[in-house]
BAMI-506707 format. One record per residue: y, z, x negated of N, C-alpha, C in turn; residue in one letter; residue number from 1. Coordinates in nm, 4 decimals. Layout:
<nodes>
((Y, Z, X), (Y, Z, X), (Y, Z, X), A, NUM)
...
</nodes>
This chain:
<nodes>
((-2.4799, 2.2251, -6.4118), (-2.5084, 2.2429, -6.2593), (-2.4648, 2.1450, -6.1850), M, 1)
((-2.5142, 2.0559, -6.0868), (-2.4546, 1.9407, -6.0340), (-2.3734, 2.0197, -5.9135), A, 2)
((-2.2470, 1.9480, -5.9022), (-2.1492, 2.0008, -5.7963), (-2.1859, 1.9211, -5.6697), R, 3)
((-2.2191, 2.0046, -5.5639), (-2.2743, 1.9555, -5.4478), (-2.1421, 1.8909, -5.3646), V, 4)
((-2.1302, 1.7821, -5.3275), (-2.0137, 1.7096, -5.2687), (-2.0165, 1.7653, -5.1133), K, 5)
((-1.9294, 1.8088, -5.0892), (-1.9007, 1.8687, -4.9147), (-1.9046, 1.7655, -4.8269), K, 6)
((-1.9740, 1.7793, -4.7365), (-1.9942, 1.6584, -4.6312), (-1.8902, 1.7204, -4.4996), Q, 7)
((-1.8169, 1.6077, -4.4915), (-1.7224, 1.6416, -4.3587), (-1.7789, 1.5649, -4.2517), I, 8)
((-1.8031, 1.6675, -4.1568), (-1.8639, 1.6021, -4.0197), (-1.7962, 1.5241, -3.9522), P, 9)
((-1.8459, 1.4165, -3.9064), (-1.7716, 1.3147, -3.8256), (-1.7584, 1.3614, -3.6898), K, 10)
((-1.6185, 1.3596, -3.6522), (-1.5914, 1.3865, -3.5200), (-1.6277, 1.2682, -3.4025), I, 11)
((-1.6989, 1.3145, -3.3169), (-1.7489, 1.2344, -3.2276), (-1.6470, 1.2583, -3.0853), E, 12)
((-1.5506, 1.1777, -3.0657), (-1.4678, 1.1841, -2.9762), (-1.5264, 1.1688, -2.8185), S, 13)
((-1.4947, 1.1988, -2.7081), (-1.5058, 1.1595, -2.5854), (-1.4273, 1.0662, -2.4970), D, 14)
((-1.4380, 1.0663, -2.3729), (-1.2857, 0.9986, -2.3126), (-1.1977, 1.0689, -2.2679), Y, 15)
((-1.2209, 1.2050, -2.2835), (-1.1072, 1.3006, -2.2464), (-1.0283, 1.3372, -2.3736), R, 16)
((-0.8884, 1.3464, -2.3590), (-0.8209, 1.4075, -2.4680), (-0.8566, 1.5362, -2.4830), V, 17)
((-0.8897, 1.5601, -2.6280), (-0.9201, 1.6895, -2.6437), (-0.8714, 1.7196, -2.8135), R, 18)
((-0.8580, 1.8557, -2.8466), (-0.7943, 1.9119, -2.9449), (-0.9021, 1.9751, -3.0217), L, 19)
((-0.9544, 1.8905, -3.1563), (-1.0533, 1.9138, -3.2167), (-1.0298, 2.0221, -3.3325), Y, 20)
((-1.1215, 2.0561, -3.4396), (-1.1303, 2.1544, -3.5249), (-1.0222, 2.0815, -3.6117), G, 21)
((-0.9988, 1.9598, -3.6514), (-0.9069, 1.9257, -3.7382), (-0.7564, 1.9492, -3.7282), D, 22)
((-0.7344, 1.9887, -3.5843), (-0.6005, 2.0017, -3.5400), (-0.5341, 1.8815, -3.4765), G, 23)
((-0.6001, 1.7617, -3.4344), (-0.5349, 1.6827, -3.4164), (-0.6308, 1.6322, -3.2745), K, 24)
((-0.5809, 1.5392, -3.2009), (-0.6428, 1.5077, -3.0349), (-0.7272, 1.3876, -3.0625), Y, 25)
((-0.8395, 1.3521, -3.0195), (-0.9304, 1.2511, -3.0077), (-0.9711, 1.2462, -2.8616), H, 26)
((-0.9774, 1.0832, -2.8775), (-1.0161, 1.0571, -2.7342), (-1.0620, 0.8940, -2.7620), W, 27)
((-1.1447, 0.8327, -2.6667), (-1.1800, 0.7048, -2.6303), (-1.1365, 0.6356, -2.4900), K, 28)
((-1.1515, 0.5023, -2.4998), (-1.0842, 0.4413, -2.3970), (-1.1627, 0.3065, -2.3575), Y, 29)
((-1.2035, 0.2778, -2.2467), (-1.2526, 0.1412, -2.2013), (-1.1698, 0.0596, -2.1595), D, 30)
((-1.1171, -0.0462, -2.2267), (-1.0448, -0.1235, -2.1505), (-1.0937, -0.2472, -2.0836), L, 31)
((-1.1160, -0.2585, -1.9493), (-1.1653, -0.3746, -1.8970), (-1.0737, -0.4853, -1.9148), N, 32)
((-1.1563, -0.5784, -1.9844), (-1.1043, -0.7003, -2.0189), (-1.0885, -0.7857, -1.9390), L, 33)
((-1.1249, -0.7816, -1.7898), (-1.0734, -0.8541, -1.6972), (-0.9828, -0.8252, -1.6146), L, 34)
((-0.9892, -0.6703, -1.5926), (-0.9077, -0.6348, -1.5030), (-0.7742, -0.5976, -1.5606), K, 35)
((-0.7329, -0.5567, -1.6679), (-0.6370, -0.5228, -1.7553), (-0.5954, -0.6381, -1.8738), N, 36)
((-0.4794, -0.7252, -1.8011), (-0.4466, -0.8407, -1.8901), (-0.3650, -0.7991, -2.0325), P, 37)
((-0.3538, -0.6947, -2.0676), (-0.2718, -0.6523, -2.1562), (-0.3137, -0.7040, -2.3119), S, 38)
((-0.4249, -0.7038, -2.3637), (-0.4903, -0.7647, -2.4574), (-0.4380, -0.9500, -2.4365), V, 39)
((-0.4776, -0.9915, -2.3490), (-0.4197, -1.1103, -2.3070), (-0.2634, -1.1659, -2.3473), L, 40)
((-0.1862, -1.0563, -2.2896), (-0.0751, -1.0662, -2.2896), (-0.0147, -1.0606, -2.4622), I, 41)
((-0.0770, -1.0010, -2.5506), (-0.0520, -0.9915, -2.6745), (-0.0962, -1.1137, -2.7251), D, 42)
((-0.1950, -1.1577, -2.6923), (-0.2212, -1.3073, -2.7590), (-0.1224, -1.4021, -2.7190), V, 43)
((-0.0606, -1.3862, -2.5969), (-0.0018, -1.5114, -2.5658), (0.1372, -1.4777, -2.6346), Y, 44)
((0.1878, -1.3238, -2.6332), (0.2869, -1.3319, -2.7294), (0.3144, -1.3776, -2.8479), K, 45)
((0.1774, -1.3302, -2.9271), (0.1845, -1.4085, -3.0472), (0.1785, -1.5478, -3.0389), A, 46)
((0.1074, -1.6250, -2.9517), (0.1259, -1.7829, -2.9614), (0.2453, -1.8320, -2.9415), L, 47)
((0.3138, -1.7600, -2.8191), (0.4484, -1.7944, -2.8005), (0.5603, -1.8088, -2.8633), G, 48)
((0.5499, -1.6778, -2.9830), (0.6423, -1.6989, -3.1027), (0.5761, -1.8151, -3.2035), M, 49)
((0.4865, -1.8308, -3.2061), (0.4460, -1.9417, -3.3185), (0.4899, -2.0618, -3.2399), T, 50)
((0.4785, -2.1034, -3.1042), (0.5391, -2.2426, -3.0619), (0.7090, -2.2369, -3.0802), V, 51)
((0.7768, -2.1079, -3.0303), (0.8978, -2.1095, -3.0767), (0.9464, -2.1625, -3.2044), L, 52)
((0.8863, -2.0560, -3.2940), (0.9267, -2.0792, -3.4408), (0.9149, -2.2339, -3.4843), I, 53)
((0.7873, -2.3038, -3.4567), (0.7511, -2.4132, -3.5042), (0.8475, -2.5360, -3.4078), T, 54)
((0.8948, -2.5023, -3.3050), (0.9962, -2.5993, -3.2356), (1.1293, -2.5826, -3.2989), G, 55)
((1.2022, -2.4546, -3.3228), (1.2735, -2.4396, -3.4099), (1.3025, -2.5189, -3.5368), F, 56)
((1.1875, -2.5471, -3.6279), (1.1896, -2.5670, -3.7467), (1.1850, -2.7290, -3.7286), I, 57)
((1.1192, -2.7736, -3.6248), (1.1216, -2.9144, -3.6005), (1.2822, -2.9681, -3.5669), L, 58)
((1.3363, -2.8822, -3.4845), (1.4579, -2.9073, -3.4523), (1.5728, -2.9376, -3.5984), F, 59)
((1.5494, -2.8081, -3.6575), (1.6267, -2.8140, -3.7982), (1.6022, -2.9220, -3.8811), L, 60)
((1.4744, -2.9773, -3.8723), (1.4323, -3.0992, -3.9969), (1.4922, -3.2051, -3.9191), I, 61)
((1.5051, -3.2393, -3.7638), (1.5327, -3.3724, -3.7310), (1.6882, -3.3595, -3.7251), Q, 62)
((1.7528, -3.2386, -3.7043), (1.9091, -3.2434, -3.7171), (1.9807, -3.2555, -3.8698), A, 63)
((1.9021, -3.2014, -3.9543), (1.9420, -3.2222, -4.0875), (1.8948, -3.3470, -4.1567), C, 64)
((1.8026, -3.4270, -4.1164), (1.7602, -3.5647, -4.1246), (1.8594, -3.7049, -4.0512), S, 65)
((1.8826, -3.6851, -3.9494), (1.9422, -3.7674, -3.8615), (2.0736, -3.7516, -3.7935), S, 66)
((2.0971, -3.6028, -3.7878), (2.1985, -3.5226, -3.7172), (2.1371, -3.4955, -3.5619), G, 67)
((2.2442, -3.4632, -3.4882), (2.2028, -3.4193, -3.3525), (2.2286, -3.5168, -3.2764), F, 68)
((2.1078, -3.5479, -3.1897), (2.0829, -3.6471, -3.0958), (2.0158, -3.5970, -2.9735), H, 69)
((2.0526, -3.6354, -2.8446), (1.9675, -3.6016, -2.7138), (1.8471, -3.6698, -2.7236), L, 70)
((1.8174, -3.7858, -2.7722), (1.6440, -3.8401, -2.8143), (1.6000, -3.7565, -2.8829), E, 71)
((1.6593, -3.7132, -3.0267), (1.5701, -3.6043, -3.1036), (1.5464, -3.5074, -3.0199), D, 72)
((1.6144, -3.4515, -2.9479), (1.6061, -3.2860, -2.8868), (1.4851, -3.3368, -2.7772), M, 73)
((1.4880, -3.4450, -2.7246), (1.3677, -3.4635, -2.6294), (1.2394, -3.4836, -2.6966), G, 74)
((1.2321, -3.5301, -2.8220), (1.1302, -3.5343, -2.8922), (1.0978, -3.4138, -2.9424), F, 75)
((1.1689, -3.3058, -2.9880), (1.1055, -3.1797, -3.0040), (1.0669, -3.0965, -2.9172), V, 76)
((1.1495, -3.1392, -2.7958), (1.0749, -3.0600, -2.6808), (0.9376, -3.1125, -2.6280), L, 77)
((0.9081, -3.2724, -2.6601), (0.7833, -3.2999, -2.6177), (0.6828, -3.2450, -2.6916), K, 78)
((0.7055, -3.2204, -2.8295), (0.6259, -3.1801, -2.9275), (0.5973, -3.0491, -2.9171), I, 79)
((0.7009, -2.9727, -2.8744), (0.7154, -2.8032, -2.8346), (0.6118, -2.7907, -2.7245), T, 80)
((0.6154, -2.8479, -2.6356), (0.5688, -2.8552, -2.4966), (0.3993, -2.8921, -2.5174), G, 81)
((0.3560, -2.9857, -2.5904), (0.2343, -3.0225, -2.6176), (0.1558, -2.8784, -2.6726), L, 82)
((0.2449, -2.8353, -2.7904), (0.1765, -2.7397, -2.8534), (0.1628, -2.6158, -2.7543), M, 83)
((0.2450, -2.5951, -2.6616), (0.2463, -2.4890, -2.5828), (0.1464, -2.4922, -2.5001), A, 84)
((0.0943, -2.6444, -2.4333), (-0.0064, -2.6598, -2.3387), (-0.1627, -2.6377, -2.4439), A, 85)
((-0.1510, -2.6707, -2.5528), (-0.2832, -2.6735, -2.6444), (-0.3086, -2.5121, -2.6554), I, 86)
((-0.2027, -2.4261, -2.6938), (-0.2368, -2.3047, -2.7370), (-0.2383, -2.2457, -2.5900), F, 87)
((-0.2023, -2.2410, -2.4775), (-0.2359, -2.1913, -2.3619), (-0.3795, -2.2055, -2.3550), L, 88)
((-0.4313, -2.3318, -2.3676), (-0.6118, -2.3277, -2.3195), (-0.6646, -2.2492, -2.4412), V, 89)
((-0.6514, -2.2768, -2.5552), (-0.6994, -2.2366, -2.6814), (-0.7016, -2.0582, -2.6534), L, 90)
((-0.5868, -2.0277, -2.5739), (-0.5749, -1.8684, -2.5914), (-0.6764, -1.8177, -2.4842), G, 91)
((-0.6877, -1.8941, -2.3787), (-0.7619, -1.8330, -2.2551), (-0.9215, -1.8549, -2.3039), I, 92)
((-0.9480, -1.9573, -2.3678), (-1.0874, -1.9889, -2.4328), (-1.1378, -1.8845, -2.5397), L, 93)
((-1.0303, -1.8418, -2.6456), (-1.0703, -1.7560, -2.7505), (-1.0788, -1.6384, -2.6682), G, 94)
((-0.9844, -1.5821, -2.5522), (-1.0007, -1.4692, -2.5168), (-1.1167, -1.4490, -2.4382), Y, 95)
((-1.1603, -1.5671, -2.3536), (-1.2713, -1.5357, -2.3073), (-1.4238, -1.5162, -2.3815), L, 96)
((-1.4105, -1.5745, -2.4844), (-1.5086, -1.5813, -2.6025), (-1.5269, -1.4383, -2.6631), L, 97)
((-1.3943, -1.3921, -2.6899), (-1.3985, -1.2445, -2.7314), (-1.4547, -1.1569, -2.6240), Y, 98)
((-1.4008, -1.1711, -2.4941), (-1.4433, -1.0751, -2.3840), (-1.5600, -1.0677, -2.3792), A, 99)
((-1.6161, -1.2239, -2.3825), (-1.7672, -1.2044, -2.3341), (-1.8855, -1.1491, -2.4639), A, 100)
((-1.8387, -1.1611, -2.5874), (-1.8901, -1.1160, -2.6917), (-1.8991, -0.9560, -2.7037), L, 101)
((-1.7942, -0.9134, -2.6339), (-1.7731, -0.7342, -2.6109), (-1.8006, -0.7035, -2.4999), S, 102)
((-1.8857, -0.7905, -2.4306), (-1.9433, -0.6941, -2.2916), (-1.8144, -0.6792, -2.1871), G, 103)
((-1.7135, -0.7487, -2.1785), (-1.5950, -0.7498, -2.1071), (-1.5400, -0.6271, -2.1216), W, 104)
((-1.5823, -0.5519, -2.2336), (-1.5060, -0.4156, -2.2666), (-1.4455, -0.3752, -2.3748), I, 105)
((-1.3250, -0.3401, -2.3921), (-1.2716, -0.3154, -2.5396), (-1.2626, -0.1827, -2.5283), Y, 106)
((-1.3519, -0.1153, -2.6414), (-1.3357, 0.0157, -2.6319), (-1.2600, 0.0755, -2.7768), T, 107)
((-1.1600, 0.1433, -2.7554), (-1.0646, 0.1928, -2.8525), (-1.0746, 0.3535, -2.8432), V, 108)
((-1.0587, 0.3979, -2.9984), (-1.0597, 0.5155, -3.0162), (-0.8966, 0.5549, -3.0667), E, 109)
((-0.8456, 0.6794, -3.0179), (-0.7136, 0.7287, -3.0848), (-0.7330, 0.8514, -3.1253), F, 110)
((-0.6535, 0.8828, -3.2623), (-0.6257, 1.0217, -3.3172), (-0.4957, 1.0571, -3.3180), I, 111)
((-0.4348, 1.1558, -3.2673), (-0.3064, 1.1821, -3.2296), (-0.2774, 1.3226, -3.2824), M, 112)
((-0.1680, 1.3507, -3.3641), (-0.1055, 1.4571, -3.4285), (0.0430, 1.4729, -3.4198), D, 113)
((0.1049, 1.5593, -3.4560), (0.2440, 1.5703, -3.4546), (0.3312, 1.4596, -3.5271), E, 114)
((0.2354, 1.3850, -3.6164), (0.3081, 1.2672, -3.6973), (0.2932, 1.1325, -3.6639), K, 115)
((0.1929, 1.1280, -3.5676), (0.1734, 0.9935, -3.5435), (0.0244, 0.9846, -3.4500), G, 116)
((0.0040, 0.8266, -3.4198), (-0.0957, 0.8236, -3.3179), (-0.1774, 0.7085, -3.3936), V, 117)
((-0.3103, 0.6972, -3.4104), (-0.3747, 0.6052, -3.4832), (-0.4560, 0.5174, -3.3624), L, 118)
((-0.4644, 0.3841, -3.3562), (-0.5502, 0.3037, -3.2413), (-0.6389, 0.2443, -3.3568), H, 119)
((-0.7541, 0.2671, -3.3242), (-0.8620, 0.1798, -3.4087), (-0.9565, 0.1417, -3.3175), Q, 120)
((-1.0474, 0.0336, -3.3156), (-1.1340, -0.0174, -3.2469), (-1.2656, 0.0478, -3.2818), Q, 121)
((-1.3179, 0.0763, -3.1806), (-1.4863, 0.1339, -3.2025), (-1.5647, 0.0605, -3.2671), S, 122)
((-1.6583, 0.0907, -3.3399), (-1.7693, 0.0291, -3.4153), (-1.8079, -0.1067, -3.3715), P, 123)
((-1.8292, -0.0919, -3.2397), (-1.9191, -0.2230, -3.1534), (-1.7922, -0.3291, -3.1379), R, 124)
((-1.6517, -0.2822, -3.1165), (-1.5679, -0.3884, -3.1030), (-1.5078, -0.4373, -3.2474), S, 125)
((-1.5268, -0.3582, -3.3364), (-1.4752, -0.4093, -3.4580), (-1.5660, -0.5150, -3.4947), E, 126)
((-1.7051, -0.5049, -3.4721), (-1.8043, -0.5875, -3.5294), (-1.7562, -0.7216, -3.4812), K, 127)
((-1.7315, -0.7119, -3.3391), (-1.7020, -0.8713, -3.2587), (-1.5771, -0.8829, -3.3015), V, 128)
((-1.4804, -0.8142, -3.3307), (-1.3459, -0.9034, -3.3844), (-1.3607, -0.9500, -3.5213), A, 129)
((-1.4331, -0.8869, -3.6083), (-1.4837, -0.9404, -3.7656), (-1.5528, -1.0726, -3.7477), K, 130)
((-1.6527, -1.0839, -3.6490), (-1.7466, -1.1989, -3.6216), (-1.6178, -1.3017, -3.5906), R, 131)
((-1.5545, -1.3035, -3.4988), (-1.4587, -1.3839, -3.4257), (-1.3374, -1.4340, -3.5507), I, 132)
((-1.3092, -1.3455, -3.6421), (-1.2123, -1.3703, -3.7400), (-1.2834, -1.4657, -3.8243), G, 133)
((-1.4032, -1.4467, -3.8754), (-1.4818, -1.4926, -3.9696), (-1.5232, -1.6511, -3.9233), C, 134)
((-1.5517, -1.6452, -3.7916), (-1.5832, -1.7894, -3.7227), (-1.4445, -1.8572, -3.7242), L, 135)
((-1.3247, -1.8014, -3.7199), (-1.1842, -1.8551, -3.7132), (-1.1722, -1.9193, -3.8482), T, 136)
((-1.2011, -1.8412, -3.9694), (-1.2079, -1.8738, -4.1169), (-1.2721, -1.9985, -4.1155), V, 137)
((-1.4108, -2.0082, -4.0882), (-1.4765, -2.1501, -4.1218), (-1.4412, -2.2504, -4.0372), L, 138)
((-1.3632, -2.2187, -3.9102), (-1.3044, -2.3272, -3.8665), (-1.1769, -2.3942, -3.9355), V, 139)
((-1.0998, -2.3107, -3.9753), (-0.9594, -2.3560, -4.0745), (-1.0480, -2.4112, -4.1735), G, 140)
((-1.1560, -2.3788, -4.2321), (-1.1912, -2.4475, -4.3809), (-1.2453, -2.5594, -4.3453), I, 141)
((-1.3139, -2.5969, -4.2499), (-1.3794, -2.7136, -4.2212), (-1.2726, -2.8192, -4.1540), F, 142)
((-1.1702, -2.7678, -4.0630), (-1.0679, -2.8344, -4.0536), (-0.9591, -2.8742, -4.1615), A, 143)
((-0.9634, -2.8046, -4.2493), (-0.8742, -2.8026, -4.3857), (-0.7223, -2.7609, -4.3273), R, 144)
((-0.7446, -2.6546, -4.2470), (-0.6082, -2.5906, -4.1944), (-0.5854, -2.4630, -4.2569), K, 145)
((-0.4734, -2.4212, -4.3728), (-0.4914, -2.3019, -4.4542), (-0.4312, -2.1867, -4.3401), P, 146)
((-0.3524, -2.2396, -4.2205), (-0.2908, -2.1247, -4.1666), (-0.3960, -2.0778, -4.0807), G, 147)
((-0.5003, -2.1509, -4.0120), (-0.6211, -2.1083, -3.9374), (-0.7114, -2.0112, -4.0057), V, 148)
((-0.6938, -2.0504, -4.1420), (-0.7851, -1.9522, -4.2357), (-0.7094, -1.8171, -4.2549), V, 149)
((-0.5793, -1.8299, -4.2596), (-0.5159, -1.6726, -4.2721), (-0.5218, -1.6020, -4.1470), G, 150)
((-0.4983, -1.6783, -4.0430), (-0.5247, -1.5614, -3.9149), (-0.6405, -1.5341, -3.9077), T, 151)
((-0.7563, -1.6093, -3.9254), (-0.9066, -1.5453, -3.9211), (-0.9212, -1.4437, -4.0323), G, 152)
((-0.8468, -1.4461, -4.1202), (-0.8756, -1.3021, -4.2299), (-0.8119, -1.2118, -4.1695), M, 153)
((-0.6667, -1.2399, -4.1220), (-0.5975, -1.1208, -4.0476), (-0.6699, -1.0311, -3.9650), V, 154)
((-0.7172, -1.1489, -3.8592), (-0.7979, -1.1021, -3.7378), (-0.9226, -1.0266, -3.7969), A, 155)
((-1.0013, -1.0678, -3.9063), (-1.1088, -0.9805, -3.9409), (-1.0795, -0.8636, -4.0121), A, 156)
((-0.9808, -0.8356, -4.0593), (-0.9425, -0.6942, -4.1220), (-0.8296, -0.6122, -4.0646), N, 157)
((-0.7669, -0.6628, -3.9598), (-0.6891, -0.5792, -3.8685), (-0.7427, -0.5423, -3.7303), H, 158)
((-0.8064, -0.4103, -3.7912), (-0.8913, -0.3565, -3.6405), (-0.8281, -0.2095, -3.6085), T, 159)
((-0.7187, -0.1814, -3.6727), (-0.6548, -0.0496, -3.6481), (-0.4979, -0.0758, -3.6833), S, 160)
((-0.4575, 0.0544, -3.6090), (-0.2880, 0.0370, -3.6353), (-0.2578, 0.2012, -3.6168), M, 161)
((-0.1525, 0.2348, -3.7182), (-0.1075, 0.3632, -3.7336), (0.0387, 0.3586, -3.6847), L, 162)
((0.0942, 0.4447, -3.5771), (0.2415, 0.4400, -3.5340), (0.2806, 0.5844, -3.6027), S, 163)
((0.3723, 0.5790, -3.6902), (0.4612, 0.6835, -3.7101), (0.5691, 0.7188, -3.6281), D, 164)
((0.5505, 0.8337, -3.5798), (0.6298, 0.8545, -3.4860), (0.7998, 0.8861, -3.4966), F, 165)
((0.8102, 0.9237, -3.6289), (0.9404, 0.9152, -3.6746), (0.9972, 0.7842, -3.6952), S, 166)
((0.9341, 0.6483, -3.6950), (1.0101, 0.5468, -3.6999), (0.9781, 0.4864, -3.5708), S, 167)
((0.9330, 0.5211, -3.4534), (0.9261, 0.4624, -3.3240), (1.0814, 0.4430, -3.2557), V, 168)
((1.0819, 0.3262, -3.2186), (1.2195, 0.3160, -3.1400), (1.2129, 0.2812, -2.9995), K, 169)
((1.1074, 0.2756, -2.9547), (1.0782, 0.2657, -2.7954), (0.9412, 0.3303, -2.7443), K, 170)
((0.9472, 0.3891, -2.6490), (0.8225, 0.4312, -2.5893), (0.8509, 0.4005, -2.4283), V, 171)
((0.7459, 0.3126, -2.3884), (0.7342, 0.2602, -2.2352), (0.6205, 0.3136, -2.1654), K, 172)
((0.5955, 0.3580, -2.0636), (0.4763, 0.3720, -1.9909), (0.4506, 0.2705, -1.8827), A, 173)
((0.3155, 0.2292, -1.8936), (0.3083, 0.1245, -1.7880), (0.1748, 0.2085, -1.7191), K, 174)
((0.1827, 0.2774, -1.6135), (0.0944, 0.3487, -1.5719), (-0.0180, 0.2669, -1.4812), R, 175)
((0.0161, 0.1509, -1.4112), (-0.0905, 0.0660, -1.3390), (-0.2112, -0.0089, -1.4440), R, 176)
((-0.1668, -0.0063, -1.5852), (-0.2388, -0.0515, -1.6668), (-0.2789, 0.0646, -1.7737), M, 177)
((-0.2558, 0.1983, -1.7383), (-0.2781, 0.3099, -1.8227), (-0.2534, 0.2948, -1.9562), N, 178)
((-0.1360, 0.2229, -2.0032), (-0.0911, 0.2021, -2.1239), (0.0658, 0.2657, -2.1399), T, 179)
((0.0634, 0.2959, -2.2939), (0.2058, 0.3423, -2.3441), (0.2256, 0.2764, -2.4487), I, 180)
((0.3492, 0.1979, -2.4173), (0.3845, 0.1133, -2.5476), (0.4453, 0.2167, -2.6295), M, 181)
((0.4036, 0.1838, -2.7409), (0.4501, 0.2680, -2.8625), (0.5364, 0.1681, -2.9809), V, 182)
((0.6561, 0.1239, -2.9578), (0.6930, 0.0170, -3.0465), (0.7904, 0.0624, -3.1518), N, 183)
((0.7392, -0.0006, -3.3116), (0.8267, 0.0467, -3.4144), (0.8960, -0.0831, -3.4333), E, 184)
((0.9952, -0.0649, -3.5405), (1.0793, -0.2123, -3.5266), (0.9876, -0.3365, -3.5905), P, 185)
((0.8710, -0.3115, -3.6497), (0.7733, -0.4560, -3.7124), (0.6636, -0.4282, -3.6615), F, 186)
((0.6214, -0.3155, -3.5653), (0.4722, -0.2897, -3.4997), (0.4968, -0.2286, -3.3772), A, 187)
((0.3990, -0.3206, -3.2870), (0.4241, -0.2724, -3.1491), (0.2431, -0.2128, -3.1336), K, 188)
((0.2443, -0.0662, -3.0881), (0.1101, -0.0145, -3.0486), (0.0927, -0.0136, -2.9144), N, 189)
((-0.0395, -0.0237, -2.8643), (-0.0718, 0.0251, -2.7154), (-0.1634, 0.1206, -2.7165), R, 190)
((-0.1144, 0.2553, -2.6695), (-0.2200, 0.3509, -2.6410), (-0.2475, 0.3528, -2.5198), V, 191)
((-0.3717, 0.3979, -2.4894), (-0.4539, 0.3758, -2.3293), (-0.5002, 0.5143, -2.3426), Y, 192)
((-0.4784, 0.5542, -2.1888), (-0.5506, 0.7052, -2.1867), (-0.5541, 0.6925, -2.0255), A, 193)
((-0.6863, 0.7611, -1.9800), (-0.7274, 0.7653, -1.8286), (-0.6149, 0.8383, -1.7641), C, 194)
((-0.6033, 0.8424, -1.6202), (-0.5499, 0.8730, -1.5150), (-0.5048, 1.0382, -1.5798), N, 195)
((-0.6038, 1.0849, -1.5660), (-0.5928, 1.2487, -1.5719), (-0.5419, 1.3040, -1.7102), D, 196)
((-0.5337, 1.2169, -1.8313), (-0.4552, 1.2438, -1.9188), (-0.3261, 1.1816, -1.9588), D, 197)
((-0.3163, 1.0836, -1.8783), (-0.1988, 0.9856, -1.9286), (-0.0680, 1.0577, -1.9234), F, 198)
((-0.0478, 1.1577, -1.8260), (0.1073, 1.2259, -1.8463), (0.0976, 1.3353, -1.9707), D, 199)
((-0.0031, 1.3658, -2.0129), (-0.0036, 1.4602, -2.1114), (0.0203, 1.3558, -2.2428), F, 200)
((-0.0567, 1.2695, -2.2492), (-0.0142, 1.1680, -2.3727), (0.1294, 1.1214, -2.3832), V, 201)
((0.1563, 1.0553, -2.2631), (0.2921, 1.0384, -2.2470), (0.3892, 1.1172, -2.2928), Y, 202)
((0.3866, 1.2557, -2.2280), (0.4891, 1.3689, -2.2973), (0.4905, 1.3896, -2.4046), Q, 203)
((0.3594, 1.4074, -2.4614), (0.3301, 1.4337, -2.6167), (0.3891, 1.3462, -2.6988), Y, 204)
((0.3860, 1.1945, -2.6755), (0.4424, 1.0977, -2.7548), (0.6106, 1.0981, -2.7626), I, 205)
((0.6424, 1.1096, -2.6398), (0.7931, 1.1204, -2.5949), (0.8453, 1.2390, -2.6730), C, 206)
((0.7711, 1.3538, -2.6665), (0.8599, 1.4718, -2.7326), (0.8317, 1.4486, -2.8909), S, 207)
((0.7710, 1.3661, -2.9660), (0.7474, 1.3671, -3.0727), (0.8188, 1.2492, -3.1526), H, 208)
((0.8966, 1.1649, -3.0582), (0.9615, 1.0603, -3.1282), (1.1083, 1.0787, -3.1110), C, 209)
((1.1673, 1.1217, -3.1853), (1.3338, 1.1597, -3.1763), (1.4226, 1.0542, -3.1732), P, 210)
((1.3727, 0.9325, -3.2349), (1.4565, 0.8272, -3.2129), (1.4467, 0.6887, -3.1214), K, 211)
((1.3352, 0.7400, -3.0263), (1.2586, 0.6359, -2.9458), (1.3800, 0.6340, -2.8108), A, 212)
((1.3724, 0.5287, -2.7783), (1.4253, 0.4936, -2.6300), (1.3326, 0.5245, -2.5374), K, 213)
((1.3121, 0.5989, -2.4386), (1.1980, 0.6492, -2.3601), (1.2336, 0.5382, -2.2107), I, 214)
((1.1334, 0.4978, -2.2020), (1.1215, 0.4477, -2.0153), (0.9943, 0.4450, -1.9797), S, 215)
</nodes>
């Protein structure tokens, strides 16, 4: 006799925080990409780190090859400044492309219990992210830039983030942007909640993060 596999019903969460039958809180949030700059801020933080690291590497190479000179420092600053200007333009163009393809709305779904909170893109936003990631991969291949290819592959596959409350080091509320920063040592998560549920979500996260600095 064939064994019938039990079907687990898919939970369709709405835009309010609710406790479902699986013992977890589920909700969705529509982030307006024109009014809330949090995604753009993340983009520029990543690009800024790339510029700083590249500038530091250039400085070390120059210092090791010919010693430290003010002229060499000026050259490194020029190259770093040029990179920063290029990334500034590319960051804005990339953000506008993503926002336009998303209909100017980034829809994210959250699942939260006593152990942690999962931030995952909605199916529609996930498709957009994968398309842009694949496009980046193709650009990197044609331009013969392995780093660009790698960035595209990460973007196409990185569509969710799970924060383990036991590892969270900092929780910060940004009420004007309906955002709660949940930061681990090597991962920074953004949790969004509407005005009516913001205090509940914030207090819940704070009460379950024993090692976190609260602000």
